[in-house]
C-alpha positions in Angstrom: 42.5 -17.4 -58.2 39.4 -15.6 -59.6 37.9 -17.3 -62.7 34.1 -16.8 -63.1 31.8 -13.9 -62.2 28.5 -14.5 -60.4 25.6 -12.0 -59.6 26.3 -9.0 -57.3 25.8 -9.5 -53.6 26.3 -7.6 -50.4 29.2 -8.6 -48.3 26.8 -10.1 -45.7 24.8 -12.1 -48.3 28.2 -13.3 -49.8 29.4 -14.3 -46.4 26.3 -16.2 -45.5 26.4 -18.1 -48.8 30.0 -18.8 -48.4 29.6 -20.3 -44.9 26.7 -22.4 -46.1 28.6 -24.2 -48.9 31.5 -26.6 -48.6 32.0 -27.4 -52.2 33.0 -24.1 -53.8 34.9 -21.1 -52.5 34.7 -17.6 -53.9 36.2 -14.2 -53.3 34.2 -11.0 -52.8 35.1 -7.6 -54.4 32.6 -4.8 -53.9 29.5 -6.7 -54.9 31.1 -9.0 -57.3 31.8 -12.7 -56.5 34.6 -14.6 -58.2 34.6 -18.4 -58.0 38.0 -19.8 -57.1 39.7 -22.6 -59.0 41.4 -25.4 -57.3 45.2 -25.4 -56.9 47.9 -27.5 -58.5 50.2 -29.9 -56.8 53.0 -27.2 -56.9 50.7 -24.6 -55.4 49.6 -26.8 -52.6 53.2 -28.0 -51.8 54.5 -24.4 -51.7 51.6 -23.4 -49.3 52.1 -26.3 -47.1 55.9 -25.7 -47.0 55.6 -22.0 -46.1 52.9 -22.8 -43.4 55.0 -25.5 -41.9 58.2 -23.3 -41.8 56.5 -20.4 -40.3 54.5 -22.4 -37.8 57.9 -24.0 -36.6 59.6 -20.7 -36.2 56.7 -18.8 -34.6 55.6 -21.7 -32.3 56.8 -20.0 -29.0 55.7 -16.6 -30.1 52.3 -14.6 -30.0 51.8 -15.3 -33.8 49.5 -17.6 -35.6 49.8 -19.0 -39.1 46.7 -19.6 -41.1 46.3 -21.6 -44.4 44.0 -20.7 -47.3 40.8 -21.7 -45.5 40.8 -18.4 -43.4 39.2 -15.4 -44.9 40.4 -11.8 -44.6 38.0 -8.9 -44.7 39.2 -5.5 -46.2 36.4 -3.2 -45.2 38.1 -0.1 -46.7 37.7 -1.7 -50.2 34.7 -3.9 -49.6 36.7 -7.0 -50.2 37.1 -10.4 -48.8 39.6 -12.9 -49.9 41.4 -16.2 -49.1 45.1 -15.5 -49.0 47.2 -18.6 -49.5 48.9 -18.1 -46.1 48.4 -15.4 -43.5 50.3 -14.6 -40.3 48.7 -12.6 -37.5 51.1 -11.4 -34.6 49.4 -10.3 -31.5 45.7 -10.1 -30.9 43.5 -11.4 -33.6 40.6 -9.3 -34.7 37.7 -11.3 -36.2 34.8 -9.9 -38.3 32.2 -11.6 -36.0 31.8 -14.5 -33.5 32.2 -17.2 -36.2 36.0 -16.6 -36.1 36.4 -17.4 -39.8 37.1 -14.0 -41.1 40.1 -12.0 -39.8 40.7 -8.3 -40.3 44.3 -7.8 -39.1 46.9 -9.9 -40.8 50.5 -9.0 -40.3 51.9 -11.0 -43.3 50.0 -12.3 -46.4 51.6 -14.9 -48.8 50.2 -15.5 -52.2 51.4 -18.3 -54.5 51.3 -17.1 -58.2 49.7 -18.9 -61.1 49.2 -18.0 -64.7 45.5 -17.2 -64.0 46.1 -15.3 -60.7 49.4 -13.5 -61.1 48.1 -10.2 -62.7 45.4 -9.9 -60.0 47.8 -10.9 -57.1 50.3 -8.2 -58.3 47.6 -5.6 -59.2 44.2 -5.2 -57.6 44.6 -7.7 -54.9 47.9 -6.1 -53.7 46.2 -2.7 -53.9 43.4 -4.0 -51.7 45.8 -5.7 -49.3 47.8 -2.4 -48.9 44.8 -0.7 -47.3 44.9 -3.2 -44.4 46.5 -1.1 -41.6 48.0 -4.1 -39.8 49.7 -5.6 -42.9 53.5 -5.2 -42.7 54.6 -7.4 -45.6 53.3 -9.1 -48.7 55.1 -12.2 -50.2 54.6 -13.4 -53.7 55.8 -17.0 -54.7 56.0 -18.3 -58.2 54.8 -21.9 -58.5 56.6 -22.4 -61.9 60.2 -21.2 -60.9 62.1 -20.6 -57.8 61.3 -17.0 -57.3 60.0 -15.0 -54.3 59.2 -11.3 -54.2 58.8 -9.6 -50.7 57.1 -6.3 -50.3 57.7 -5.0 -46.9 55.8 -1.8 -45.7 58.3 1.0 -44.9 57.9 3.3 -41.8 56.7 6.1 -44.2 53.9 3.7 -45.5 55.6 3.0 -48.8 56.3 -0.5 -50.0 59.8 -1.8 -51.2 60.6 -4.8 -53.2 63.3 -7.5 -52.7 63.5 -10.5 -55.0 65.0 -13.9 -54.3 65.7 -16.7 -56.7 68.9 -18.6 -55.6 68.4 -21.9 -53.9 70.6 -20.7 -51.1 68.7 -17.5 -50.5 66.7 -16.8 -47.4 63.7 -14.4 -47.3 64.1 -12.1 -44.3 60.6 -11.6 -42.8 61.6 -9.0 -40.2 58.1 -8.1 -39.5 57.5 -11.5 -37.9 61.0 -12.0 -36.8 61.4 -15.1 -39.1 62.9 -16.1 -42.4 62.1 -18.6 -45.2 64.8 -20.6 -46.9 64.0 -20.7 -50.5 65.1 -24.3 -50.7 62.5 -25.1 -47.9 59.7 -23.2 -49.7 60.3 -25.2 -52.9 61.1 -28.6 -51.2 59.6 -31.4 -53.5 58.1 -28.9 -55.8 58.8 -29.9 -59.5 59.4 -26.5 -61.2 58.6 -26.1 -64.9 60.8 -23.1 -65.5 
């Protein structure tokens, strides 16, 4: 959700600033800092629905579901971001002892908006693909019932499957779960 540029900082300076403030979040991309805009009702409902469904399915497994307050560090690209939902299966790897920045997500979910869609599909996905542990990337529209799943293939390439029917389920084989599209969009008033 990048909207406003601020002065260049080192990752460490950005992280110290981010940890010190509670009123504004930002994302970090190779020295540039981008303020994040707040989410709409639709965005928040989708994030909550996805998190609740995944938490329920993964409750008795060695996987953890994180909402959008957890940061991910992508050292290979000098990037830090706040994915809408992340899942880590197995041992968690944190950037430091504060345990608020992870480095090894298994699944990342982003909810698209008009202002973030190009970045979520483009640069952000390019950065996420450099995370060695990442096995799947899921994009969800907030204006229409549509999900796009990008699982990493054994050869390192990424494939695409699209889902838009209310009866569809999104197979998240990488975490041995699935998301019913009707549950993802429960109580969400779609505009398209």
